[in-house]
C-alpha positions as CSV (number, residue, x, y, z in Angstrom):
1,M,11.8,-23.5,-34.7
2,L,11.3,-23.5,-30.9
3,H,7.8,-24.8,-30.5
4,N,4.5,-24.5,-32.4
5,D,4.9,-21.7,-35.0
6,I,7.3,-19.5,-33.1
7,T,10.7,-18.9,-34.7
8,T,13.8,-17.1,-33.3
9,L,16.1,-14.9,-35.5
10,N,19.8,-15.4,-35.0
11,E,21.5,-12.5,-33.4
12,F,23.0,-11.1,-36.6
13,A,19.6,-11.0,-38.3
14,G,18.0,-9.6,-35.2
15,S,20.6,-6.8,-35.0
16,A,20.0,-6.1,-38.7
17,L,16.3,-5.7,-38.0
18,L,16.9,-3.2,-35.2
19,A,19.2,-1.2,-37.4
20,E,16.7,-1.1,-40.2
21,W,14.2,0.5,-37.7
22,G,16.6,3.1,-36.5
23,I,18.1,1.5,-33.4
24,P,21.9,1.9,-33.3
25,V,23.6,-1.5,-33.1
26,I,27.2,-2.6,-32.5
27,D,29.3,-3.3,-35.6
28,G,29.6,-7.0,-36.4
29,A,30.1,-9.7,-39.1
30,V,29.2,-13.3,-39.6
31,A,32.0,-15.8,-40.0
32,Q,31.8,-19.4,-41.2
33,N,35.1,-20.5,-39.6
34,A,38.1,-19.2,-37.6
35,A,39.8,-17.7,-40.7
36,D,36.7,-15.7,-41.5
37,A,36.5,-14.6,-37.9
38,L,40.1,-13.4,-37.9
39,A,39.5,-11.4,-41.1
40,A,36.4,-9.8,-39.6
41,A,38.2,-9.0,-36.4
42,I,41.1,-7.3,-38.3
43,R,38.5,-5.2,-40.2
44,L,36.5,-4.2,-37.0
45,G,39.6,-3.8,-34.9
46,F,40.6,-5.6,-31.7
47,P,39.3,-6.1,-29.0
48,V,36.3,-8.1,-30.2
49,A,33.6,-10.4,-28.9
50,L,32.9,-13.8,-30.4
51,K,29.4,-15.3,-30.2
52,V,27.7,-18.4,-31.5
53,C,25.1,-17.3,-34.1
54,S,22.2,-19.8,-34.2
55,A,18.4,-19.5,-34.0
56,A,18.6,-22.7,-32.0
57,V,20.7,-21.1,-29.2
58,A,18.6,-18.5,-27.4
59,H,20.6,-18.2,-24.2
60,K,24.2,-18.0,-25.5
61,T,26.0,-16.9,-22.3
62,E,24.7,-19.7,-20.1
63,R,25.8,-22.3,-22.7
64,G,29.3,-20.9,-23.2
65,G,28.4,-19.3,-26.5
66,V,30.0,-15.8,-25.8
67,S,33.6,-14.8,-25.4
68,L,34.4,-11.2,-24.6
69,H,37.4,-8.9,-24.7
70,L,39.4,-11.0,-27.2
71,A,42.5,-8.8,-27.6
72,D,44.4,-10.5,-30.4
73,A,44.4,-13.2,-33.1
74,A,45.6,-16.0,-30.7
75,A,42.8,-15.3,-28.2
76,L,40.3,-15.2,-31.1
77,A,41.5,-18.5,-32.5
78,R,41.3,-20.3,-29.1
79,A,37.7,-19.0,-28.6
80,A,36.7,-20.0,-32.1
81,K,38.0,-23.5,-31.7
82,D,36.3,-24.0,-28.4
83,M,33.0,-22.6,-29.7
84,Q,33.1,-24.8,-32.8
85,E,33.6,-27.9,-30.7
86,R,31.0,-26.9,-28.1
87,F,28.2,-26.4,-30.7
88,S,29.3,-29.1,-33.2
89,G,25.8,-30.7,-33.0
90,V,23.9,-27.4,-33.7
91,P,23.7,-25.6,-37.1
92,H,25.5,-22.4,-36.5
93,T,27.9,-19.7,-37.7
94,L,30.1,-17.3,-35.7
95,L,29.4,-13.7,-35.0
96,V,32.3,-11.3,-34.5
97,Q,31.4,-8.0,-32.9
98,K,33.4,-4.9,-32.0
99,M,33.7,-4.7,-28.2
100,A,31.4,-1.8,-27.0
101,R,33.2,0.8,-24.9
102,P,32.0,0.9,-21.2
103,G,28.8,2.8,-20.5
104,T,25.5,2.4,-18.6
105,E,23.8,-0.8,-19.3
106,L,20.0,-0.6,-20.0
107,I,17.4,-3.2,-21.0
108,L,14.9,-2.6,-23.7
109,G,12.2,-5.1,-24.6
110,G,8.9,-5.5,-26.3
111,R,6.2,-8.1,-26.4
112,R,2.8,-8.8,-28.0
113,D,0.6,-9.1,-24.9
114,P,-2.2,-11.6,-25.6
115,V,-4.9,-9.3,-24.3
116,F,-3.7,-5.7,-25.0
117,G,-1.3,-6.1,-27.9
118,P,2.2,-4.6,-28.2
119,V,3.9,-3.3,-25.1
120,V,7.4,-1.9,-24.5
121,L,9.7,-2.2,-21.5
122,A,12.7,-0.3,-20.4
123,G,14.9,-0.9,-17.4
124,I,18.4,-0.3,-15.9
125,G,20.6,-3.3,-16.4
126,G,22.8,-5.3,-14.1
127,V,21.7,-5.7,-10.5
128,F,19.0,-3.1,-11.0
129,A,17.2,-5.6,-13.3
130,E,18.2,-8.8,-11.6
131,I,17.6,-7.8,-7.9
132,F,15.6,-4.6,-7.8
133,R,13.5,-5.5,-10.9
134,D,13.7,-1.8,-12.0
135,T,11.7,-1.8,-15.1
136,A,8.8,0.2,-16.5
137,V,6.2,-0.8,-19.1
138,D,3.9,1.1,-21.5
139,L,1.5,0.3,-24.3
140,A,2.8,0.8,-27.8
141,P,2.8,3.1,-29.7
142,V,5.1,5.2,-27.6
143,D,6.6,8.4,-29.0
144,E,9.8,10.1,-27.7
145,K,7.9,12.2,-25.2
146,G,6.1,9.1,-23.8
147,A,9.4,7.2,-23.8
148,L,11.0,10.0,-21.6
149,A,8.0,9.6,-19.2
150,L,8.5,5.9,-19.2
151,L,12.2,6.3,-18.3
152,G,11.3,8.8,-15.5
153,R,9.2,6.1,-13.7
154,L,12.3,3.9,-13.1
155,K,13.6,3.8,-9.6
156,G,17.1,4.5,-10.8
157,A,16.1,7.3,-13.1
158,A,18.6,9.6,-11.3
159,L,21.4,7.4,-12.7
160,L,20.3,8.5,-16.2
161,S,20.3,12.2,-15.5
162,G,23.8,12.2,-14.0
163,Y,24.7,11.1,-10.5
164,R,27.5,12.5,-8.4
165,A,30.5,12.7,-10.8
166,Q,28.8,10.8,-13.6
167,A,27.9,12.8,-16.7
168,P,24.2,12.7,-17.8
169,L,23.3,10.1,-20.3
170,D,21.9,10.9,-23.8
171,L,18.2,10.6,-22.7
172,A,17.0,11.7,-26.1
173,A,18.9,8.9,-27.8
174,V,17.5,6.4,-25.2
175,A,14.0,7.7,-25.8
176,G,14.6,7.5,-29.5
177,A,15.5,3.8,-29.2
178,V,12.4,3.1,-27.1
179,A,10.2,4.9,-29.7
180,A,11.8,3.0,-32.6
181,L,11.2,-0.3,-30.8
182,S,7.6,0.7,-30.3
183,R,7.1,1.5,-34.0
184,L,8.6,-1.9,-34.9
185,L,6.3,-3.7,-32.6
186,T,3.3,-1.7,-33.7
187,E,3.9,-2.1,-37.5
188,R,5.2,-5.6,-37.6
189,A,2.4,-7.9,-36.5
190,D,4.6,-10.9,-36.7
191,I,6.9,-9.7,-33.9
192,L,6.2,-11.7,-30.8
193,E,9.1,-10.6,-28.6
194,I,12.2,-8.5,-28.7
195,D,14.9,-8.4,-26.0
196,I,17.7,-5.9,-26.2
197,N,20.1,-6.7,-23.4
198,P,22.2,-4.6,-23.0
199,L,21.5,-1.3,-24.7
200,I,24.6,0.7,-23.6
201,A,23.9,4.4,-23.1
202,Y,26.6,7.1,-23.2
203,P,26.6,10.9,-22.7
204,E,26.3,10.9,-26.5
205,G,24.4,8.1,-28.2
206,V,23.4,4.5,-27.5
207,V,24.2,1.2,-29.0
208,A,22.4,-2.2,-28.9
209,V,24.9,-5.0,-28.1
210,D,22.7,-8.1,-28.0
211,A,19.3,-8.7,-29.5
212,L,16.8,-11.6,-29.3
213,V,13.9,-11.5,-31.7
214,R,11.1,-14.0,-31.8
215,L,8.5,-14.2,-34.5
216,Q,5.2,-15.8,-35.1
217,P,2.6,-15.6,-37.9
218,P,0.2,-12.7,-37.2
219,R,-2.9,-13.8,-35.3
220,T,-6.2,-12.8,-36.9
221,A,-8.9,-12.7,-34.3
222,A,-12.4,-13.7,-35.5
223,S,-14.2,-10.4,-36.1
224,R,-17.7,-10.0,-34.6
225,K,-19.7,-6.8,-34.8
226,H,-20.2,-5.5,-31.3
227,P,-23.9,-4.9,-30.5
228,D,-25.0,-1.4,-29.8
229,P,-24.7,-0.4,-26.1
230,S,-28.4,0.2,-26.0
231,T,-28.9,-3.6,-26.1
232,C,-27.8,-3.6,-22.5
233,A,-30.7,-1.4,-21.3
234,P,-33.2,-4.2,-20.6
235,F,-30.8,-5.6,-18.0
236,F,-31.4,-2.5,-15.9
237,Q,-34.7,-1.1,-17.1
238,P,-37.0,-4.0,-18.2
239,E,-40.7,-3.4,-18.6
240,A,-41.5,-7.0,-17.8
241,M,-39.3,-9.8,-16.3
242,A,-39.6,-13.6,-16.1
243,V,-37.9,-15.6,-13.4
244,I,-37.3,-19.1,-14.8
245,G,-37.0,-21.4,-11.8
246,A,-39.2,-19.3,-9.5
247,S,-39.9,-21.2,-6.3
248,R,-42.3,-21.2,-3.3
249,S,-39.4,-22.2,-1.0
250,S,-38.1,-19.1,0.8
251,G,-34.5,-20.4,0.8
252,K,-34.4,-20.9,-3.0
253,G,-32.9,-18.3,-5.3
254,G,-36.0,-18.3,-7.4
255,N,-38.0,-17.2,-4.4
256,I,-35.5,-14.6,-3.1
257,I,-35.3,-12.9,-6.6
258,L,-39.1,-12.4,-6.6
259,R,-39.0,-11.0,-3.0
260,N,-36.2,-8.6,-3.9
261,M,-38.0,-7.3,-7.0
262,L,-41.2,-6.8,-5.0
263,K,-39.5,-5.1,-2.1
264,A,-37.4,-2.9,-4.4
265,G,-40.7,-1.6,-5.9
266,F,-40.2,-2.8,-9.5
267,K,-42.5,-0.7,-11.7
268,G,-43.0,-3.4,-14.4
269,A,-44.5,-6.9,-14.3
270,V,-42.7,-9.9,-12.7
271,H,-43.7,-13.3,-14.0
272,P,-42.7,-16.5,-12.1
273,I,-42.0,-19.5,-14.4
274,N,-42.6,-22.9,-12.7
275,P,-44.6,-25.7,-14.4
276,T,-45.7,-27.1,-11.0
277,C,-47.2,-23.9,-9.5
278,R,-50.1,-21.6,-10.4
279,E,-49.1,-18.8,-8.0
280,I,-46.0,-17.7,-6.1
281,L,-45.9,-14.8,-3.6
282,G,-49.3,-13.6,-4.9
283,L,-48.1,-13.5,-8.5
284,P,-49.6,-15.7,-11.3
285,A,-47.1,-18.4,-12.3
286,Y,-46.7,-19.9,-15.8
287,A,-45.3,-23.2,-17.1
288,A,-43.2,-21.5,-19.7
289,V,-42.2,-18.0,-20.7
290,R,-44.1,-18.3,-24.0
291,D,-47.3,-18.7,-21.9
292,V,-46.9,-15.2,-20.3
293,P,-49.4,-12.7,-21.7
294,G,-47.8,-9.6,-23.1
295,P,-44.1,-9.0,-23.9
296,V,-41.1,-9.9,-21.7
297,D,-37.8,-8.1,-22.3
298,L,-35.7,-9.7,-19.5
299,A,-35.6,-13.3,-18.1
300,M,-33.4,-14.7,-15.3
301,I,-32.6,-18.4,-15.4
302,V,-32.1,-20.1,-12.0
303,I,-32.4,-23.8,-13.0
304,P,-29.9,-26.7,-13.4
305,K,-27.5,-26.7,-16.4
306,T,-29.3,-29.6,-18.2
307,A,-32.5,-27.5,-18.5
308,V,-30.8,-24.3,-19.7
309,P,-30.8,-24.9,-23.5
310,A,-34.6,-25.5,-23.5
311,A,-35.1,-22.4,-21.4
312,L,-33.2,-20.3,-23.9
313,E,-35.4,-21.7,-26.7
314,D,-38.5,-20.9,-24.7
315,C,-37.2,-17.3,-24.3
316,A,-36.5,-17.0,-28.0
317,A,-40.0,-18.2,-28.8
318,K,-41.4,-15.4,-26.7
319,G,-39.0,-12.8,-28.2
320,V,-37.1,-12.1,-25.0
321,P,-34.0,-10.1,-26.0
322,N,-32.0,-10.3,-22.7
323,V,-31.3,-13.2,-20.4
324,I,-29.4,-13.4,-17.1
325,L,-28.0,-16.9,-16.6
326,S,-27.4,-17.5,-12.9
327,T,-26.5,-21.1,-13.3
328,G,-22.8,-21.9,-12.7
329,G,-20.5,-24.8,-13.6
330,Y,-19.4,-23.6,-17.0
331,A,-16.0,-21.9,-17.7
332,D,-15.6,-21.6,-13.9
333,M,-15.2,-25.4,-13.7
334,G,-12.5,-26.3,-16.2
335,E,-12.2,-27.5,-19.8
336,A,-15.5,-29.4,-19.9
337,G,-17.3,-26.4,-18.6
338,V,-15.6,-24.1,-21.2
339,K,-17.0,-26.3,-24.0
340,E,-20.5,-26.2,-22.4
341,Q,-20.3,-22.5,-22.0
342,K,-19.3,-22.0,-25.6
343,S,-22.3,-24.1,-26.7
344,I,-24.7,-22.0,-24.6
345,V,-23.3,-18.7,-25.8
346,E,-23.5,-19.8,-29.4
347,Q,-27.1,-20.8,-28.9
348,A,-28.0,-17.5,-27.4
349,R,-26.3,-15.6,-30.3
350,R,-28.1,-17.7,-32.8
351,L,-31.4,-17.0,-31.1
352,G,-30.6,-13.2,-31.0
353,I,-30.4,-13.1,-27.2
354,R,-27.9,-11.0,-25.2
355,L,-26.7,-13.2,-22.3
356,M,-25.3,-12.0,-19.0
357,G,-23.4,-14.9,-17.4
358,P,-23.2,-17.8,-16.9
359,N,-22.5,-17.7,-13.1
360,S,-24.1,-14.2,-12.8
361,I,-26.6,-13.0,-10.2
362,G,-27.6,-10.2,-12.5
363,T,-28.3,-6.5,-11.9
364,L,-29.5,-3.8,-9.5
365,N,-31.1,-0.5,-10.4
366,P,-32.7,1.1,-7.4
367,L,-34.3,3.9,-9.5
368,S,-36.4,1.4,-11.5
369,G,-36.7,-1.2,-8.7
370,V,-34.6,-4.0,-10.4
371,A,-32.9,-6.3,-7.9
372,T,-32.2,-9.8,-9.3
373,S,-29.8,-10.9,-6.6
374,I,-30.2,-14.4,-5.0
375,V,-29.4,-12.8,-1.6
376,G,-32.1,-10.9,0.3
377,L,-31.7,-7.1,-0.1
378,D,-33.3,-4.0,1.5
379,P,-34.1,-1.1,-0.7
380,I,-31.0,1.0,-1.7
381,R,-30.8,4.7,-2.1
382,P,-30.5,5.7,-5.8
383,G,-27.5,7.7,-6.8
384,G,-24.8,8.2,-9.4
385,V,-22.3,5.3,-8.7
386,S,-22.7,2.4,-11.0
387,I,-20.6,-0.8,-10.6
388,I,-19.5,-3.5,-13.0
389,G,-18.5,-6.5,-10.9
390,Q,-17.0,-9.8,-12.0
391,S,-18.3,-11.2,-8.7
392,G,-21.7,-11.7,-7.1
393,V,-20.6,-10.0,-3.9
394,F,-21.5,-6.6,-5.3
395,S,-25.2,-7.6,-5.6
396,S,-25.2,-9.4,-2.3
397,G,-22.9,-8.6,0.7
398,W,-21.6,-5.3,-0.6
399,A,-25.1,-4.3,-1.7
400,R,-26.4,-4.9,1.8
401,W,-23.6,-2.9,3.3
402,I,-24.3,0.0,0.9
403,A,-28.0,-0.1,1.8
404,D,-27.1,0.1,5.5
405,T,-24.2,2.5,5.6
406,R,-25.1,4.7,2.6
407,P,-21.6,5.7,1.5
408,F,-23.2,6.8,-1.7
409,G,-26.3,6.2,-3.8
410,L,-26.3,3.4,-6.4
411,G,-27.1,3.9,-10.0
412,K,-26.7,0.5,-11.6
413,V,-24.9,-2.7,-10.6
414,A,-24.1,-5.6,-12.9
415,C,-22.5,-8.9,-11.7
416,I,-21.3,-10.3,-15.0
417,G,-19.9,-13.7,-13.9
418,N,-18.1,-15.7,-16.7
419,K,-18.8,-13.0,-19.4
420,G,-19.9,-15.5,-22.0
421,D,-21.5,-12.7,-24.0
422,I,-22.0,-9.5,-22.0
423,N,-18.6,-8.3,-20.9
424,E,-16.9,-5.3,-19.2
425,S,-16.6,-3.4,-22.5
426,D,-20.3,-3.8,-23.3
427,L,-21.3,-2.4,-19.9
428,L,-18.7,0.4,-19.8
429,E,-19.9,1.6,-23.2
430,Y,-23.5,1.5,-22.0
431,L,-22.7,3.4,-18.7
432,T,-20.6,6.0,-20.5
433,G,-23.8,7.1,-22.3
434,D,-26.0,6.7,-19.2
435,D,-26.9,10.1,-17.8
436,E,-27.9,8.6,-14.4
437,T,-24.3,7.3,-13.9
438,T,-21.8,9.9,-12.8
439,T,-19.1,7.6,-11.5
440,V,-18.2,4.1,-12.6
441,G,-16.6,1.4,-10.4
442,M,-15.2,-1.8,-11.9
443,Y,-14.0,-5.0,-10.3
444,L,-12.3,-7.1,-12.9
445,E,-10.6,-10.5,-12.9
446,G,-9.7,-10.4,-16.6
447,I,-10.4,-8.6,-19.9
448,V,-12.1,-10.3,-22.8
449,D,-11.1,-8.0,-25.7
450,G,-8.1,-5.8,-24.8
451,R,-8.2,-3.4,-27.7
452,R,-11.9,-2.8,-27.4
453,F,-11.6,-2.3,-23.7
454,L,-8.9,0.3,-24.3
455,R,-11.2,2.3,-26.6
456,A,-14.1,2.0,-24.2
457,A,-12.1,3.0,-21.1
458,A,-10.6,6.0,-22.9
459,A,-14.0,7.2,-24.0
460,A,-15.5,6.7,-20.6
461,C,-12.7,8.5,-18.7
462,R,-13.1,11.5,-20.9
463,K,-16.6,11.9,-19.6
464,K,-16.6,10.5,-16.0
465,P,-14.3,8.9,-13.5
466,V,-13.9,5.1,-13.7
467,V,-12.4,3.5,-10.6
468,V,-10.9,0.0,-11.2
469,M,-10.0,-2.8,-8.7
470,K,-8.4,-5.6,-10.7
471,A,-7.7,-8.9,-9.1
472,G,-4.9,-11.3,-9.9
473,R,-2.1,-8.8,-9.1
474,S,0.1,-11.7,-7.8
475,E,0.9,-15.0,-9.4
476,A,-1.1,-16.8,-6.8
477,G,-4.0,-14.4,-7.3
478,A,-4.0,-15.0,-11.0
479,I,-4.4,-18.7,-10.4
480,A,-7.3,-18.0,-8.0
481,V,-8.9,-15.8,-10.6
482,A,-8.8,-18.5,-13.2
483,S,-10.6,-20.9,-10.9
484,H,-13.2,-18.3,-10.0
485,T,-14.7,-17.1,-13.3
486,G,-12.5,-18.7,-16.0
487,S,-10.7,-15.4,-16.7
488,L,-7.2,-14.6,-17.8
489,A,-5.6,-12.2,-15.4
490,G,-2.9,-11.1,-17.8
491,S,0.2,-9.1,-16.9
492,D,-0.4,-6.8,-13.9
493,A,2.3,-4.3,-15.1
494,V,0.6,-4.1,-18.5
495,F,-2.7,-3.4,-16.8
496,D,-1.1,-0.5,-14.9
497,A,0.0,0.8,-18.3
498,V,-3.6,0.5,-19.6
499,C,-4.7,2.7,-16.6
500,R,-2.1,5.3,-17.3
501,K,-3.0,5.4,-21.0
502,T,-6.8,5.6,-20.6
503,G,-7.2,7.6,-17.4
504,L,-8.6,4.7,-15.3
505,V,-8.2,5.2,-11.6
506,R,-6.7,2.0,-10.2
507,V,-7.0,0.9,-6.6
508,A,-5.7,-2.2,-4.9
509,N,-8.4,-3.3,-2.5
510,S,-12.1,-3.1,-1.7
511,E,-11.5,-0.5,1.1
512,A,-9.8,1.9,-1.3
513,F,-12.4,1.1,-4.0
514,F,-15.3,2.3,-1.9
515,D,-13.3,5.2,-0.4
516,T,-12.5,6.5,-3.8
517,L,-15.9,6.0,-5.3
518,S,-17.4,7.9,-2.4
519,A,-15.0,10.8,-2.9
520,F,-15.7,11.0,-6.7
521,E,-19.4,10.8,-6.2
522,K,-19.6,13.6,-3.5
523,L,-16.9,16.0,-4.3
524,P,-15.8,18.4,-7.1
525,L,-12.5,17.7,-8.9
526,P,-9.7,19.7,-7.2
527,R,-7.9,22.5,-9.0
528,G,-4.6,21.4,-7.5
529,N,-3.1,18.9,-5.1
530,R,-2.5,21.2,-2.1
531,I,-4.4,20.5,1.0
532,G,-4.9,22.2,4.4
533,V,-5.2,19.9,7.4
534,L,-6.5,20.4,10.9
535,S,-6.6,17.7,13.6
536,I,-7.5,17.7,17.2
537,T,-4.7,15.3,17.8
538,G,-1.0,15.6,17.0
539,M,-1.1,12.0,15.7
540,G,-3.5,13.1,13.0
541,C,-1.1,15.8,11.9
542,V,1.8,13.4,11.7
543,A,-0.3,10.7,9.9
544,A,-1.5,13.3,7.4
545,T,2.0,14.6,6.7
546,D,3.4,11.1,6.1
547,A,0.4,10.1,3.9
548,A,0.7,13.3,1.9
549,E,4.3,12.6,1.1
550,E,3.6,9.0,0.2
551,Y,0.7,10.0,-2.2
552,G,2.3,13.0,-3.8
553,I,0.1,15.6,-2.0
554,A,1.5,19.1,-1.2
555,I,0.9,20.7,2.2
556,P,1.4,24.4,1.7
557,A,2.8,26.7,4.3
558,L,0.4,29.1,6.1
559,Q,0.4,32.6,4.7
560,P,0.8,35.7,7.0
561,E,-2.9,36.6,6.5
562,T,-4.0,33.1,7.5
563,L,-1.7,33.2,10.5
564,K,-3.2,36.5,11.6
565,K,-6.7,35.2,11.4
566,L,-5.7,32.0,13.2
567,G,-4.4,34.1,16.1
568,E,-8.1,34.8,17.0
569,V,-8.4,31.3,18.5
570,M,-4.8,29.9,18.7
571,P,-2.9,30.9,21.9
572,A,0.3,32.9,21.3
573,W,2.5,30.1,22.7
574,A,1.1,27.4,20.4
575,P,3.2,26.5,17.3
576,V,1.0,27.0,14.2
577,R,1.7,25.3,10.9
578,N,0.0,23.2,8.4
579,P,-1.2,20.6,9.5
580,I,-2.7,22.5,12.4
581,D,-3.0,20.8,15.8
582,T,-6.2,22.4,17.1
583,W,-6.1,21.1,20.7
584,S,-4.9,24.3,22.3
585,A,-7.6,26.4,20.6
586,I,-10.3,23.9,21.5
587,E,-9.2,24.1,25.2
588,Q,-9.8,27.8,25.2
589,H,-12.8,28.2,22.8
590,G,-14.5,24.8,22.7
591,S,-14.6,22.3,19.9
592,R,-17.2,23.8,17.6
593,K,-15.9,27.4,17.6
594,A,-12.2,26.5,17.3
595,T,-12.7,23.8,14.7
596,S,-15.0,25.8,12.4
597,H,-12.8,29.0,12.7
598,I,-9.6,27.1,11.8
599,A,-11.4,25.3,8.9
600,R,-12.5,28.7,7.6
601,C,-9.0,30.1,7.8
602,L,-7.4,27.2,5.9
603,I,-10.0,26.9,3.2
604,E,-9.9,30.7,2.5
605,Q,-6.1,30.5,1.8
606,K,-5.8,30.8,-2.0
607,D,-3.1,28.1,-2.4
608,V,-5.1,25.5,-0.5
609,D,-7.0,23.4,-3.0
610,A,-8.7,21.0,-0.5
611,L,-9.4,20.6,3.2
612,L,-9.1,17.6,5.7
613,V,-10.7,17.8,9.1
614,T,-9.8,15.1,11.6
615,F,-11.6,14.4,14.9
616,V,-11.1,12.3,17.9
617,L,-14.6,11.1,18.7
618,M,-15.7,11.7,22.3
619,P,-18.6,13.5,23.9
620,E,-16.7,16.7,24.2
621,S,-16.1,17.0,20.5
622,M,-19.7,16.4,19.4
623,F,-21.5,19.4,17.9
624,D,-23.9,20.2,15.0
625,I,-21.7,19.6,12.0
626,P,-24.0,21.1,9.3
627,E,-24.5,24.2,11.4
628,A,-20.8,24.6,12.1
629,F,-19.4,24.0,8.6
630,G,-22.3,24.4,6.1
631,D,-21.8,28.1,5.3
632,I,-18.0,27.7,5.1
633,F,-18.1,24.9,2.7
634,R,-20.8,26.4,0.5
635,R,-18.6,29.5,0.0
636,H,-15.9,27.3,-1.6
637,P,-17.8,24.8,-3.8
638,H,-14.7,24.1,-6.0
639,K,-12.6,23.0,-3.0
640,P,-13.2,19.3,-2.0
641,V,-13.5,18.7,1.8
642,F,-12.7,15.4,3.5
643,A,-13.4,14.4,7.1
644,S,-11.7,11.7,9.2
645,Y,-11.8,10.5,12.8
646,Y,-10.2,8.3,15.3
647,G,-12.0,6.0,17.7
648,G,-15.5,6.6,19.0
649,T,-18.6,4.7,19.8
650,A,-21.1,3.5,17.2
651,K,-23.3,6.4,18.1
652,E,-20.5,9.0,17.7
653,I,-19.3,7.5,14.5
654,N,-22.9,7.6,13.1
655,H,-23.1,11.3,14.2
656,V,-20.1,12.4,12.2
657,H,-21.0,10.3,9.2
658,E,-24.6,11.7,9.1
659,G,-23.4,15.2,9.8
660,F,-20.9,15.4,7.0
661,A,-23.1,13.4,4.6
662,A,-25.6,16.2,4.9
663,L,-22.9,18.5,3.5
664,G,-21.8,16.1,0.8
665,V,-18.5,15.4,2.5
666,P,-17.1,11.9,2.6
667,C,-16.0,10.7,6.1
668,Y,-13.2,8.2,6.7
669,P,-12.0,6.2,9.8
670,T,-8.4,7.5,9.3
671,P,-6.7,10.5,7.7
672,E,-4.6,8.2,5.6
673,R,-7.7,6.8,3.8
674,A,-9.1,10.3,3.2
675,L,-5.8,11.4,1.7
676,F,-5.6,8.4,-0.5
677,A,-9.0,9.3,-1.9
678,F,-7.9,12.9,-2.4
679,A,-4.8,11.7,-4.3
680,R,-7.0,9.7,-6.7
681,L,-9.2,12.8,-7.3
682,A,-6.0,14.8,-8.1
683,D,-4.7,12.1,-10.4
684,Y,-7.9,12.1,-12.4
685,A,-8.1,15.9,-12.4
686,R,-4.6,15.9,-13.8
687,F,-5.7,13.4,-16.5
688,R,-8.7,15.6,-17.4
689,G,-6.4,18.7,-17.5
690,T,-8.3,20.6,-14.8
691,I,-5.5,20.6,-12.2
692,R,-2.7,23.1,-12.0
693,R,0.7,21.4,-12.5
């Protein structure tokens, strides 16, 4: 017993378990004393290894519990005597193993992740594991095909397939061991962790030499029936809303919410709740929600914590099904707050109320005029991008930016705060079935129910793209997440595996998040990952080439027919290749004619799946963008087009953004950002099976 209810199998028992599940293990035998050890060694054949065999000794090598390459009886006797003395105070036996012949050392492992369940790990041993951390992770179950893909993600994958004079390893046997380990983890709920280090691979076969297996009683999570996704609808499309804590003071959240709802053109009724006022912003005010005439299907609470329980009772008395709790200081403020949050959530469930929050500033829905933010907002253009955010910034600062720059139209936004009740899976299930949502963005700091999220994400990605930015990628970031909304960040490598398994499109920062959402919202999925690039500057050509290689994008060579058509504007002396430096053509024919002709030539080439146009913004390069490109792009609706630019004044930047927006083309400040977004489209198209391999 190590601690709590976790137990560790001794190595002999661990090896026997692996063998039972089809993983080859090195021959060995348990010995009670030196004489037994010698008899075992004679049967196995020298040389042998001698190890202490005890559940109480997890790290044998560091404690002197392993002796290798014992070539004869005398060496074995000395090692057995030393080991018996060294571990005299620990219950133990001796394990005699046949020395494995030299091969390539790998590491296999598995663990029951607290959020997502069983995961498997594979890596190359030695310095690759210790210095380069060359490991790859996937969710169990993993079959042989999935195991081969897992091994292919290793940095040192070439070592497995044969390198220089080295013979290729038996990849099928390695993949079989990974798949067997995956089955063991999946079917044995008591397995907490397995560490096989090393697994030695040969041109024919593999063998596990050392195994650490830790067990714990299976955890049975409290089962709760998940409410139907339709119960989320009133958060976005209420017919009547109450603001509990409405205020006449323009700086108070309870006043800003009312102003936002009125400015957004909410089509339903808004009822201020304040026992000291009879009217706020021209709206009749009421002392309690139960005093409001007519039904109320959404309430927002913006009052101190001490008054929240009574406000929930008031909502229940009125039959309010949905409540947004803006008040903070719950799970985001430590253990005491966690207990208070649990009490509030239990109260809401007992009363039949769906609760968003605590620590939430609620929802936006430009189409129905919902804007519950406590930050002043201007009206936002409706569209197909819906965002689930575990931060209020998406209904405040980012919402103001979207209203001003219009990178895309917004469908629905939910800032879910501490996720006491409503969580990311509730909302993802709802948005999957929402016809007004064509693209989903998610900012997450943790996952409440990993297995449910896996199901929800897989179902969503089969219908529409879901772009995810998950915080807590570093250890320091995970600590910051815990202090922000009380979330568990979990293992970042495991979350990467979640994205691969479900089709989630993961990005690392807010810039990439909005760039990618804009591309998905405006463009068709590509039929391949091959792009044609034209740039007025050689720097744009070089930058695009480097970015394409980094992101796995192909830049096809120009075909003879394309070169012939390009000759109409390109001078004979100019080198012409993809990416195309357009400057020489622009000097002779002007910016509009040269750029539009070259764009037409590239997009018409059959093996070009997408197009990138890069500008340097200056007065000489300004022209009517829709007029120059509209007909060209309309003739190729299945080929996504990206625009990028360098420099320029605010007026010039606005000109290219508005011009390309009229054509449904996203516009980026650098070609690298445009190509990153294209790579994400290609990844998702590959997941959906619409892209040519």
